[in-house]
N, C-alpha and C positions, 0 to 999 in steps of 0.2 A: 748576647750569650743565650744559648738554648737551655732553658730550665725545665723543659717538658720531656719526661722520659717514660711515663706510664701510658698504657693504652687507655683510650677513652671508654667511658661507660656506654652501653648501648643507647641510652636515652639522652645523649649529650645534647642533641638538637632541642629536645623537649625542655632541657634545663634553661636554655637562653630564652625560649618563649615564655616560660614561667617568670624568669627574671624581668623580661620586658613588661609583662602585665603588672608585676609588683612595683617596678619603678614608675610606671605610668600612674599608679595610685599614689605613691609616696610624693612624687613631684607634681601631681595634678597636671599631667601632660595633656595639652589640648589635642583632642582627636584620638588619644589613646593609642593602643597597639592593635591595628586591624589585622584581619586574616591575611590580607595581601602582605603586610609586613611580616607576619609569622612565616609565610611561605618563603619570603626572601631570606629570612634568618635560617630557616631549615636548609635552604639550598646551599648555604655556606659550607655545610658538612657533607654534601653529597659526594660519594666516592672517596671520602677521606678517612684514613685510619691512622692509628698510632700518633706519632709526633706531628704529622700533618694536620690531624684533627685538632690537636691541642693548639697549634699555631693559628688555625682558623678560628678557634674559640677566642683567642686573644684579640684577633683582628675584628671579630664580629661585634665586640663591645662598641667599637667606633661606629659601625653601621647602626646599632641599636640606639646609641646616643643621638645620631643624626635623625632617626625617626622620631625620637621623643624630645628633640630640641634640648638635649643635655650636653654637658661638657665633661669629658673624662680626662683625668690626669694620666701621666705615663705610668706604666706598671712599676710598682715598687716591690722590693724583696721582703719588706717588713711592714706590718700594719702600724698605723699611728692613730691615737685617739682623736687628734685634732682633725682628722679626715672624715670622721663619722658624719653621715653614713657612707659606707663605701662597699665596693664589690670585691669579693675574693674569688679567685679562679684556682681550683684545686685540680692539678693534672690528673686526667683519667677519671675524675668524678663529676666535675661540673662547677656551677656557680653557686656562691652563697652571698646573700644580702646581709651585711653586717650592720646592725643598727644601734648597738650600744655595748658598753663595757661594764660588767657588774662590779660590785664592791670587792668580790673575791678575785678579781682579775681575769674573769672568764668572758670571752667574746660571745655576745648574744647574736645569733645568726638565724636566718631563715633560708630554706631551700625548697625544692619541689617536693621533698619528702616530709617537710614540716620544720619545726623549730629545733634548734640544737645549741648547746653551750660548748664552746671549744676553748680548751686551755692552751694547747700547742698545735700549731698548724702543721700539716704534712709537709715533707720536704718538697721544695719546688713551687709552693703556693705563691702567687703574686697578687698584688692588691692595687686597686685603682679608685681614687676618690672621684665622686660625682657632684656636680652642681648644676643648677638650672641656668641656662643662657639668658642673657637679657632679651626679653621678648618685646617686640613693638606693641604698643597699646592698640586696642581694637579701634579706638577712635583716632585715626591717623589721617594726616593730610599729605599731599604730594611734597609740599615744602619740607615737612618733617622727615619724610623718607629720604630725600636728598641730603638733609642735614645729618641723618644717621649714617648714610653711606660715606659722606665726606669725613665723618668723625672716626671711622674705622682706622684710617691710616693718614696721619698728617705729616709724616716724615718726608713725603715727596716734595711738599711745598718748601720745607726747610732746606733740603738739598738743592732744589731748583733756585731758591733765593740765594743760597751761598754761591752757586755757580754764576749766577747773574751778577752778584756783588764783585766777585773777583774779575769777571769779564769786563765789568764797567770800569773798574780801576785800571785794568790793562788798556782800556780805550784811551786813557790819558797819555799813553805812550806816544800816540800819533801827534797829539797837540804839543806835548813837551819836546818831542823830536823836532818838530817844525820850529819851535821857539829857539832851541839850542842851535840849530843849523843856521838860522838867520842872524842870531845874536853873536855866536862865537865862531862858527866855521867860516861863514862868508866874510865876516869882518876881520878875522884874524888869520884866515888861510890855513886852518888846522885840518889837514887831510886825514891824519891818523884819528883825530876826534870824530870826523865824519864817518869813517869806517866802523869805529866802535859803536857810535850811535845808531848807524844803519843796521848793524847786526843785532843790537839790542831791540830795536823797534820791530825787526822781522820776527825775532823770537817771541816778542809780546803778541804780535798778530797771530802767530801759529797757536800759541797757548790760548788766546781768546777764541779761536776757531774750535779747538778741542773742548773748551768749556761750553760753548754754545751747542755743540753736538751732544755733550753729556747732558746738558739741560734738556735738550729735545728728547733724548732717550728716557730720562726720568719722567718727563711729562707724558710721553707716549705710554709708558708702562702704567702710570697712574690712571691715564685716560681709559686704557683697556679694562682695568679692574672696575672703575666706576661705571663704565658702559655696561659691562656684564652684570654687575650687581643691580643697577637701575633697571635694565631690561628684564632681568629675572623677577625682581620685586613687582614691577608694574604688570608684567604678563601674568604672574601668579595672582595678583589682585583682580585682574580682568577675568581670569578663569573662575575665581571664587565668587564673582558677582552672581547673584541669584537671577534666574532666567527671566523673571518678570520685570527685572530692573533694566534690562538691555534697552537702549534707545531704539527708535523706529528705523533710523538709517544706520545700518551696520557699517557701511563704507565710511561715512563721516566719523563714526565711533572709532574705527580702525585708524583713521588719520589723526584723530585726537590723541590716541594712545601713543602713536609714533612721536608725539611732540616732546617726549622725554629727551630726544636727541638735542633739541634746541636748548632745553634747560641745562643739560650737561655741558654743552659747548659754552654757554654763557658763564656758568659757575667756574669752569676752568679758566676762561679768559679773564673773568673778574679777579680771581685770586692771583693770577700771574700779574695782572695790571697793578693791583694794590700792593703786592709784596715784592715785585721785582722791577716794574717799569716806573710807576709814579714816584716812589721815594728817591730814585736816582736823578730825577729832574732837580730836586732840591740839592742833591749832592753835587751835581755839575754846576748848579748856580753858585754854590759855595766855592768851588774851584775857580770860577770866573772872578768871584769877589777877592780871592787870595792873589790871583795873578794881576787882575786889572784894576781892582779897587771898587768902591761902592758905586761910582758914577757909571762905570762900564757894566757892572752887574745889574744896575737898575733897568737897563734897556731890555734884556731878555726877561726880567721879572715882570715888567709892564706888559710885554708881548705875551707872556705866559697867562697872565690874568685875562687879557682881552680874548685870546684864543680859547681859553676855557669857557668864558662867558658866551662866546659865539657858538661853541659846540653844544653847550647845555641849552642854548636858545632854540635849537632845532629838535629838542627832545620830544616835546608834545606832538609836533607834527609827524615826526617819524613814528612815534608810538601809535598815533591814531591810524595812520596808513598801514602800519604793520598789523594792527588788530583786524582791520577790514580785509587785508590780503590773506591772513591766516583763515579767517572765517570763510571767505569765498573759496580759498584753496581746499579747505576741508570738504566743502560742498562739491567741488569739482572732482575730488578724489572719490567721494561717495558715489557720484554719478558714474564714474569710470567703473567702479566695482559692480554697480547695478547693471550697467550696460553689458559687461562681460557675462555676468550671471544670467541676465535675461536676454541674451543675444537671440535665442531661438524665438522667443515671444516677439521681439522687435522685428525680426525678419518676417515672421509669419503674418504679422498684422500690418506690415508696411509702415511701422511707426518710427523707423530709423531717423527720418528727417526731423521728427520732434525732439528726439534725444540729441541729434546733432545741433539743432537750434539752441537747446538749453546749454549744451557743451560750449558752443561758440559764445553765448552770452557770458557764461562763467569765465571762459578763457579771456574775453575782453576785459572783464572786471579785474581779473587777476593781473593781467598785463598792465592795466592802468595803475593799479596800486603799486605794483613792482616798479613801474617807471617813476612814479612819484617818490618812492623810497630811494631809488637810485639817484634821482635828481637832488633830493635833499642831502643825501650822503655825499654826493660829489660837490655840491655847493659848500657844505661844511668843510670838506677836505680842501677845496680851492681857497676858501677863506683862510684856513689854517696855513696853507702854503704861502699865501700873500703876506700874512702876518709874519711868517718865518723869514721871508725875504726882506721885509721892512725891518725886522729885528736885526738881521745881518747887516743891512746898510747902516742902521742907526748905531750898532755897536762899533763898526769900523770907523764911522764918522766921529763918534765920541772918543774912541781910542786915538785916532789921528789928531783930533783937536788937543787932547791932553798931551800927546807926544810932542806936538809943535809948540804949545804954549808953556808947558811946565817941565818937559823932558822927564816926566814920571813914568812913561811907558816906552818900551822898545818896540821895534817892528815885530820881533818874534813874539812878544807878549800879545800884541794885537792879533796876529795870525792864530796863536794858540786859543785865545778867547773866542775868536770867530768860529773855530772848529768845534769847540766845546758847546757853543751856544746852540748848535743844531741838535745836540743831545737833550738840551733843556726842553725844547718844544716837541721832541719826538713823541712823548706820551700824550701830548695834546692832539697830535695828528691821529692818534689811535681812537680818540673819543667818538667820532662819528660812527665808525664801524662797531664800536662797543655799544653805542646807543641802539643801533639796529638789532644787534643780538639781544640786548636787554628787552626791547619791545617784543620780539618774537618769543623770548623766554617767558615774559609775563603772560602772554596769551596762552602759551603751551601749559604753563603752570596752572592757570585758571581752568583749562580744560581737564587737566589731570586731577585737579581738586574735585571736579564733578564726578570723575570716576571713583574717587575714594569716598564720596558722599553716598554712592549707591549701596544699597543693602547687599550683604553677601550671604553665603551659605551659613546656617546657624547664627544668623544675625541676632545680636544681643545675648548670646549664650557663650560665656567665656570658656567653659569646660563642657563641651557636649558629651553625651553619654555614648559609651561603646559597649552595649550589652553583648555578652557572649551568646546567651540563649534568649531567643525572642520568638514568640508565636506569631504566625502570619494571619492575624485577625485585625480588621479595621473597624473603627467607629468614627462616624462623621456626624457632627452636631452643629446646627446653626451656621452652616457654611455659606459664605458669600464672597464672590470674587468677580472682578470685571477687568478686561483688558482696556487699554487706553482707546483702542480703535473700535471697541465693542461696548457701547454705552449700557446695554441691557446686561445686568449682572447675572451670574449663575448663582442660584440659591438652592441649597439642599438643607432642609431642616433636620432630617435624621436619616442615617443609613448605617447599617451594620452588615459586615461581611465576615463570616466565621472562618476559622482555620480549616483549610482543605476544601473550601467551597469553590465551585466553578460558576462564574457569573458572567453574563453578557449584558452590555449596556447598549440599548437601542435608542434612536431618536432622530429627529430631523437634522438637516445640515445647520450647523451654527448653534445648536442647542447647548453646547458645553461639554460634550462627551470627552473630547481630547483634553479639555481643560481640567476635568475631574480626574483623569488619569495623572496629569502632571501634578495636581495637588496631592494625590495619594502617593506619588513617587517622591514628594518633597522638593520638586524642582522649582515650584513657585509657592508663595505663602498666601494663605487666605487673608482677605481684608478683615473678615469677622469669622468667628467660630474657630473650629480646630479639626484636625485629622489626627486620630490616634492609631498607632500601631502597637498592638498588645498593651494598650493602656498608656503608652508614651506618645507625647506629641512628636510627630515625625520631624519637626523643626528642632527638637531637642536632641535628636540622635545625630551623631557625627556623620557628616556627608560621606566620608569614606566608608563607614560601616553601613550606612543606608544603601550605598550603591552595591555593596556585597549582598545585602538582604533582598533588595528590590531590583528586579530586572524590568526595565522599561524599554519598549520597542516603539519608537515614534512612527507616525503615519508616513512621513517623508524621511527616508534613510539617506543621510549624507555621510559618505566615507571620506577618509583623510588620505592625502597623497602619501604614497609609500608602496608597500607590497600587500598582497591579499592576506598573507600570514599576519602582518602587523595589524591589519584591521580586525582579523578574527580574534586575536589575542589582546586587543586593546584593553588595558586595565587588568589583564589576567596574565601576569608573568609566570614563567616556568610551567607552561602547558606542554606536556609530553606529546610526542608524535602519535602515540597510540590513541590518546583521547581526541586529538585533533582529527585523525583519520576516521574515528567512529562518528564524530559529529558531522564531518563532511559527507560520509555515506548516508547518514540518517536524514539529513536535510535535503539531499539531492544536489548538493553543490558539486558533487563529483562529476555530474554531466557537464557542468560549466568548464571544469578543468580538463575534461577529456580532449585530447589532441593538443593541449597547450604544453609546450616544452618546458615552460617555467614552473608549472605546477602551482603550489601555494606561494611561490615567489613571484607570481604574476604581478606586474606593476599596475597600480591603481592611481588614476589621476585625481586631481583635487575635486572633492565632492562626489567622486565615483563616476564622473563623466566617461562615457564609452560603455558603461554597463546599463542595461535596461532597468526600469523601475522594479520589475520582478526579480531580476538578478540581485539588485541591491537588497531587496527584502530577504532573499535567501541568505545572503551574507549576514544580515542582521539576525536572522533566526538561528543561524549556525553559531554565531557568537553567544546567543542566549543559551543554546544547548551546552556550550562549553562552560558558561558562568554558573549554571545550575543554581539559580536564585531560589529563595523561599517564596517570593511573591512574583508572579508573572503578570505584567501589565502590557497588554498587546493592543495597539491601536491600528486597526485595519491591516493586520500583518500580511494578508495575501491578496490585497486589492488589485495588484498588478500582475498576478500569476495566472497561468492557464490552469485548466481543471486538473490535469495529471500532476503537475508540480504542486498544486495546492493540496491535493489529496496526500501526497507524500509528506509534505510539511505538517499536515494535520496529524498524521500518524506519528511523526517524530515528536511533536509537542505532546500528544496524548501519552506517549511512552515516557517522556522526560519529566512530566509534572508528577511529583511524588504525591502520595495520599495526603500528606500533611501540608503540601504547598497550596497556595491560593492562586487562582487564575481569574483575572478580570479582563474581559475581552470586549473591545469596541468593534462593531462590524455592521455592515449592511447586507452581508451574505447569509442566506439561510443555511448553507452547508456548514458554516463554522459553528452554528448553534449546536451541532452534535457534540461539541467539546464541553458544553455547559449544562447545568441542571437548573439554573435560575436565571431569569431575565428581568432586567430593570428598564423601564421606558422613561427616558429623561426629557424634560423640557427646560427652557431657560429659567422657568419659575420653580423648578424642582422635579421631584419624582412623581410621575403620573400613575404608573403601574409597577408592581413589584410582586413576583411570585414564581412558582415553578414554571419551567420553560414551556411545557405544552399548554398549560392553562393560560399563560399570558399570550401566547401566539394565537390560541383560539379566541381570546377576547379581542385581539387586534383584528382578526379576520371578521369577527362579528361587527366590529366598529366600521371596518372598511365596507362591508356589505350594506350596512345600514346607511352609510353616507352615500353609497352608489344609488340605493333605492330612493333616498331623499332627493338626490340630484335629478333622477329620472322623473319623479313625480312633481318636482318644482324646479324646472330648468332655469328659471330666472334667479333662483336663490332667495326670493323674497320670503320673509318671515321664517327663515331657516334657523333652527335653534343653534346657539353657539356651542362649539366644542369645548369641553373642559380643558383648562390650561393649568396643568401641574398643581401647584400648591394654592391655587384659587379655591380649592376644596381639600379635604383630607386626602392623604395618599391612599390610593386604592390598592389593597393587598389582595392578590388573586390566589386562591387556594385550589 
């Protein structure tokens, strides 16, 4: 029913943005409502008027709740006190946040215009109750993630078990059919009975087939949901991992992340085994007991116990070989990724044979472990098969003996029991394969637990800040950080960069310039000390809000597979064509597109292969121009460009950086220093020089001239005075 008839107010989009910020505060939503979220919400009302805008307003609540991890009820026609707090949508006016009911019966509300008491709601107003969704705790393990995913919907295992139960009962039709044919039809010549029994058995077989297909469809649908949920959760956790927590081998890391497939397969197989397969072994054993008596039933029971013991006896060996096979397989996958990414280096250096030698070694190890697993699995299966055959022989022999000596069994009963006995041992035959899945799942779960142990963005901060207004000034104090592969830590005792400053960071290769930019961008966390942005620790600011405020351009630009437009608008939804065209013209990217029929839809391969380093840098700079951050952190932004392209990019950056924006530039090029007013000289031990650009450059020239004269006067280098190293002395401030 369409309850919306009024025209919307002009600020309808502003109303839902206000509501989002209010709800983020009320429900302490982690991450808050970012500017990107606000743009998405505003876009819902683009080119919509009248009733269409009101319908969009009703649907936008669902999008807002998804952003804030809230749950909204269906729209109701009347408000209820038990739903407080809730949202009211007034047609043509906007949203109201209803937080209480006064003693006089007035609804206490808040809107973008302020607080208001409402006694009677306008006609057509609808209401939706809100509540916080169950959030996963920050300290989460891979096992807990899968438990939560499996707990979302348990109905599939109930329906699958029901289908299996009915199908298993119908399986008895075959054995009972055989018993009746041998005992009644053949002995008494009842052809009519044979026809009826045959038709009934055929119907039972067809129904069993339908039930098995139904069970398969139920399991497949559950499998698809679990697979999607697990993949999304694990991929999201990987993306949330802080940059300094990534392992050294990304290929091995990727293989470990893929391990969720083994965990998912084992969980499904285990549940089906425990709820549908294993219980019916006891059910069929009871059927044998009813038909043949305790002596006949004892034969498959003993065989079941022996087969189960044999299968479990192979567990340790299968688990050990599976663990080694997974470890070597991950290393092999990592080598494959490295060889593909480093193919140019391998070919240029002639080192392909070394990579091939390592590949052959890992392949042999993988093949050996897989062979051992296959051998153990087959041995266990063969043993189960032998036990099943012995059980069949023993059951027939026992039944025949009883039939001859006591006449307590008929031929039909013996045949029926022999048919059902195969069903008793069928779950045991599945144990070896289940053990292999179990071994792989344990290793995969262990690897995924390592992923969940890694620190993520805003680690330790349950509700990171999402400040709407923040000044672009930095303070660094007692900073210390070191990579695993770089034992010498970067140390910065004190550094302040004011709002609107233009700063260049110079220093030797490996002194920590790029690391300092990553620390300022919040991509990595200092081991000691802190980095403050407008007085707030950058690690306490929501990662989404931080990426809006801080634009970081790395030294090596890696693009993602897709189109050029997708790479330019990455993280920037709803960029209009006019803004995109302006940025392309300003950065000089238009020259790259000239003559290309695809335009901005030009396909980009993984990593940006096919584009030169300079072209990738132009794409990265163009994306920065579109983002318009408050802080510009540029790491060698034009190192691979020619002079003409570099000059155009410098003009674009100079025009784009606002007076209140802060620019921090790492470079080895003198030309780029025209963008800055202040220069910092960095060493691994800290800041050696800091001051105005021209004064610092003059001091560096004097130092280089003095070093050259010293080298000419003392070519052997004996008794040469040691150069100052950063914080071995107080930072020299050049004025």
